[in-house]
C-alpha positions as CSV (number, residue, x, y, z in Angstrom):
1,M,26.4,10.6,135.9
2,S,28.2,12.0,132.9
3,F,27.7,10.4,130.3
4,G,30.9,13.1,128.2
5,S,33.0,10.8,131.0
6,K,31.9,7.2,128.9
7,S,35.0,5.6,126.4
8,D,33.8,6.5,123.2
9,R,36.0,3.1,120.6
10,S,34.5,4.1,118.3
11,G,35.7,8.0,117.2
12,E,32.3,8.8,116.8
13,A,29.6,11.0,119.6
14,V,26.4,8.6,119.7
15,A,23.7,10.8,121.7
16,G,20.6,9.2,122.9
17,I,17.2,10.6,122.3
18,I,13.8,10.0,125.3
19,L,11.0,11.0,123.7
20,A,8.8,11.6,126.4
21,A,6.0,14.7,125.0
22,G,3.3,12.2,124.2
23,S,-0.1,12.9,125.3
24,S,-1.4,9.6,127.1
25,N,-4.3,9.4,125.4
26,R,-4.5,5.5,125.8
27,M,-4.0,5.7,129.3
28,G,-5.9,8.3,131.0
29,F,-3.2,10.1,132.5
30,D,0.6,11.3,131.8
31,K,1.6,7.1,131.8
32,M,5.4,8.7,131.6
33,W,5.0,9.3,135.0
34,A,3.1,6.6,136.7
35,P,4.9,4.7,139.2
36,L,6.8,1.1,138.4
37,E,8.5,-0.8,141.2
38,G,9.8,2.6,143.2
39,L,10.9,4.3,139.8
40,P,8.3,6.8,137.0
41,V,8.3,5.1,133.9
42,V,10.3,7.5,132.0
43,G,13.0,6.9,135.0
44,W,13.8,3.2,134.1
45,T,14.6,4.5,130.5
46,I,16.8,6.7,131.9
47,R,18.4,4.3,133.5
48,A,19.1,2.2,131.0
49,F,20.5,4.6,128.5
50,A,22.9,5.9,131.9
51,A,23.8,2.5,131.4
52,A,25.1,2.2,127.7
53,P,29.1,2.5,127.4
54,S,28.3,4.0,124.2
55,I,25.8,6.9,125.0
56,R,28.1,9.7,124.9
57,S,24.7,12.3,125.5
58,L,21.6,11.9,126.4
59,V,18.4,14.5,125.7
60,V,14.7,14.1,126.7
61,A,12.2,16.1,125.0
62,V,9.4,16.7,127.6
63,P,5.9,18.4,127.4
64,S,6.1,22.5,128.5
65,T,4.8,21.6,131.6
66,G,6.5,18.6,131.7
67,E,10.6,20.9,132.7
68,A,11.1,21.4,135.8
69,R,9.1,18.1,137.0
70,M,12.2,15.5,134.1
71,R,14.8,18.0,136.0
72,E,14.3,16.8,139.0
73,L,14.0,13.7,138.0
74,L,17.0,13.5,137.1
75,L,18.7,15.5,140.2
76,Q,17.0,12.6,141.2
77,L,18.9,9.6,139.3
78,E,22.1,11.6,139.0
79,V,22.2,11.5,135.4
80,A,23.5,14.2,133.2
81,A,21.0,15.2,130.1
82,R,19.3,17.9,128.2
83,V,16.0,18.5,128.6
84,V,13.9,20.7,125.6
85,V,10.4,20.9,125.2
86,G,8.8,18.6,122.3
87,G,6.2,19.6,120.1
88,E,3.0,18.8,118.9
89,Q,3.2,15.6,117.2
90,R,6.0,12.4,117.9
91,Q,7.6,14.0,114.7
92,D,8.1,18.1,116.3
93,S,9.5,16.5,119.4
94,V,12.2,14.1,117.8
95,R,13.4,17.1,115.4
96,C,13.8,19.9,118.6
97,A,15.3,16.9,120.2
98,L,17.1,16.3,116.5
99,E,18.8,20.0,116.9
100,A,20.0,20.2,120.3
101,C,21.9,16.8,120.1
102,T,24.5,19.0,117.5
103,D,27.8,17.0,118.6
104,A,26.6,13.8,117.8
105,E,27.1,11.7,114.8
106,W,25.0,9.4,115.9
107,V,21.5,9.3,116.8
108,V,19.9,7.1,119.1
109,V,15.7,7.5,119.1
110,H,14.2,6.0,122.0
111,D,10.0,6.8,122.9
112,G,10.0,6.2,126.5
113,A,7.0,4.4,127.6
114,R,9.3,1.4,126.3
115,A,10.8,1.6,130.5
116,L,12.2,-2.1,130.0
117,I,14.7,-1.6,127.7
118,T,18.1,-2.3,128.5
119,A,21.6,-1.4,128.0
120,D,22.4,-4.7,125.8
121,V,19.9,-3.8,123.6
122,I,20.9,-0.4,123.1
123,E,24.1,-1.7,122.4
124,R,22.9,-4.4,119.7
125,G,21.5,-1.3,118.0
126,I,24.1,1.2,118.2
127,G,26.9,-2.1,116.4
128,E,24.3,-3.4,113.9
129,A,23.4,0.7,112.6
130,R,27.5,0.7,111.9
131,V,26.9,-1.9,109.7
132,T,24.1,-1.0,108.2
133,G,24.0,2.2,108.1
134,A,20.4,2.9,109.6
135,A,18.6,0.2,112.4
136,I,16.1,-0.7,114.2
137,A,14.6,-3.0,116.8
138,A,12.0,-5.2,115.8
139,V,11.2,-8.8,117.0
140,P,8.8,-11.2,114.3
141,T,4.7,-10.8,114.8
142,T,3.4,-13.9,116.5
143,D,0.2,-13.2,115.4
144,T,-1.7,-13.4,112.1
145,I,-2.3,-10.2,110.3
146,K,-5.5,-9.5,108.9
147,I,-6.2,-6.2,106.9
148,V,-9.4,-4.9,107.3
149,D,-12.0,-2.2,105.8
150,A,-15.2,-1.3,107.8
151,E,-14.8,-4.5,109.6
152,R,-14.2,-7.2,107.1
153,I,-11.0,-9.3,106.3
154,V,-9.5,-8.0,102.7
155,G,-6.4,-9.7,103.2
156,T,-3.9,-11.9,105.3
157,P,-0.2,-10.7,105.1
158,D,2.7,-13.8,104.9
159,R,3.5,-13.4,108.7
160,G,7.0,-14.9,107.1
161,T,7.8,-11.5,106.1
162,L,6.0,-9.4,109.3
163,W,7.9,-7.7,112.1
164,S,6.9,-5.6,114.7
165,A,8.9,-1.9,115.3
166,Q,10.3,-1.1,118.3
167,T,12.4,1.2,119.8
168,P,14.8,2.3,119.9
169,Q,15.5,3.3,115.9
170,I,19.3,4.2,115.5
171,F,20.9,7.1,113.1
172,R,22.8,9.3,111.7
173,R,22.5,12.5,113.2
174,D,22.5,13.8,110.0
175,L,20.4,11.4,107.9
176,L,17.7,11.5,110.0
177,L,17.5,15.6,110.7
178,R,17.3,15.2,106.5
179,A,14.4,12.9,106.5
180,H,12.5,15.4,109.0
181,Q,13.2,18.0,107.4
182,A,12.2,16.0,103.2
183,A,8.7,15.1,105.7
184,T,5.9,16.0,104.6
185,A,3.3,13.4,106.1
186,S,3.1,11.7,109.7
187,A,4.5,8.9,110.4
188,S,4.3,6.7,112.8
189,D,8.1,6.9,113.6
190,D,11.2,7.0,112.1
191,A,12.4,3.9,110.8
192,A,9.7,5.6,107.6
193,I,10.8,8.8,107.7
194,V,13.4,7.9,106.6
195,E,13.2,5.3,104.0
196,A,10.5,7.7,101.9
197,L,13.9,9.3,100.8
198,G,14.9,5.8,99.6
199,V,17.3,4.9,101.9
200,P,17.2,1.4,103.5
201,V,16.5,0.4,106.9
202,W,17.3,-3.2,108.5
203,V,16.4,-4.4,111.3
204,Y,18.0,-5.9,114.0
205,F,15.9,-8.4,116.7
206,G,14.9,-6.6,119.6
207,A,13.2,-8.1,122.4
208,Y,9.6,-9.5,123.4
209,G,9.7,-8.0,126.9
210,N,10.6,-3.9,125.1
211,I,6.8,-3.2,125.5
212,K,5.2,-0.2,125.3
213,I,3.4,0.8,128.6
214,T,0.3,2.6,126.7
215,T,-2.6,1.2,129.0
216,P,-3.0,0.0,132.6
217,V,-2.6,-3.9,131.1
218,D,0.8,-3.1,130.3
219,L,1.5,-1.5,133.2
220,Q,0.6,-4.3,135.3
221,I,2.9,-6.5,132.7
222,A,6.1,-4.5,133.2
223,A,5.9,-4.5,136.9
224,T,5.2,-8.5,136.6
225,L,8.4,-8.2,133.7
226,L,10.8,-6.2,136.2
227,T,9.7,-8.5,139.3
228,A,10.8,-11.8,137.7
229,A,14.2,-10.0,137.3
230,R,14.9,-9.2,140.2
231,S,14.8,-13.0,140.7
232,S,16.9,-13.2,137.9
233,P,19.9,-10.5,138.6
234,E,22.4,-11.7,136.0
235,R,19.4,-11.3,133.3
236,G,17.4,-7.9,132.3
237,P,13.5,-7.8,131.6
238,T,14.2,-7.7,128.0
239,D,17.4,-10.1,128.0
240,E,16.7,-12.5,125.0
241,K,18.2,-14.8,122.9
242,E,18.3,-14.6,118.7
243,D,17.8,-18.6,118.8
244,D,13.9,-19.3,119.4
245,G,14.6,-22.6,118.9
246,G,13.2,-22.7,115.3
247,A,10.0,-20.0,116.4
248,F,11.0,-18.5,114.0
249,P,11.1,-18.7,110.3
250,A,14.0,-18.7,108.1
251,S,13.6,-15.6,106.4
252,A,13.5,-14.8,109.4
253,K,16.8,-15.7,111.3
254,R,18.8,-14.3,107.1
255,Q,17.1,-11.3,107.8
256,L,19.5,-11.1,111.6
257,S,22.6,-12.6,110.0
258,R,25.1,-9.6,108.9
259,R,27.3,-11.7,106.9
260,D,23.2,-11.9,104.3
261,R,24.4,-7.7,103.8
262,A,27.7,-7.9,103.1
């Protein structure tokens, strides 16, 4: 698939960035290439971005040993994408990818290990970022979170204010590049780097099924979700409704309303 052939309704080019250069220490092997229902994990991620109408180009960051294998997978999937070698840290890989997509006004950064992402979640995020300036997929936390010091609980934050951050995370390319250039410490996601500039970042409802495959158990869960999705082809593995029937706090629902941001 050639991304350049897609229509661009806004006039501003959007590039997808897929991060597939991690070490996979917790998995014990390269999780990006773990078999998942007929494709490697990262193959499902690439297919979702190829199906997203607003994505005009795609950059995949891989380890130095993974270039040839990724190019072979892209040929198999018939997806045109640029492959770049990432760095030692996540931030290094993002920056390498940012420098490769100079023609894009917006970038959609996504962890390759979140293989159950759908075009719908990607498109909703792009729409949200166009309204707010910067947006990330997230879901309200369902667990009670404890702050722990040396195995002793020292605090219990209000769950109603807590969200679990996911990817995709969508920013203007020049903003994210500036944030990375100014970063003086490591961060676990791009939102934190942009926040450090004092720029507000907003959440939009992602999907509870948009899991990050980190352990062998996650791989089993992902396979189950994909199998279930095949039995309901009109819904993707992570297609969910924002209307939760009252399960989320009212404060969380208010944050999802664009009207509150005007």
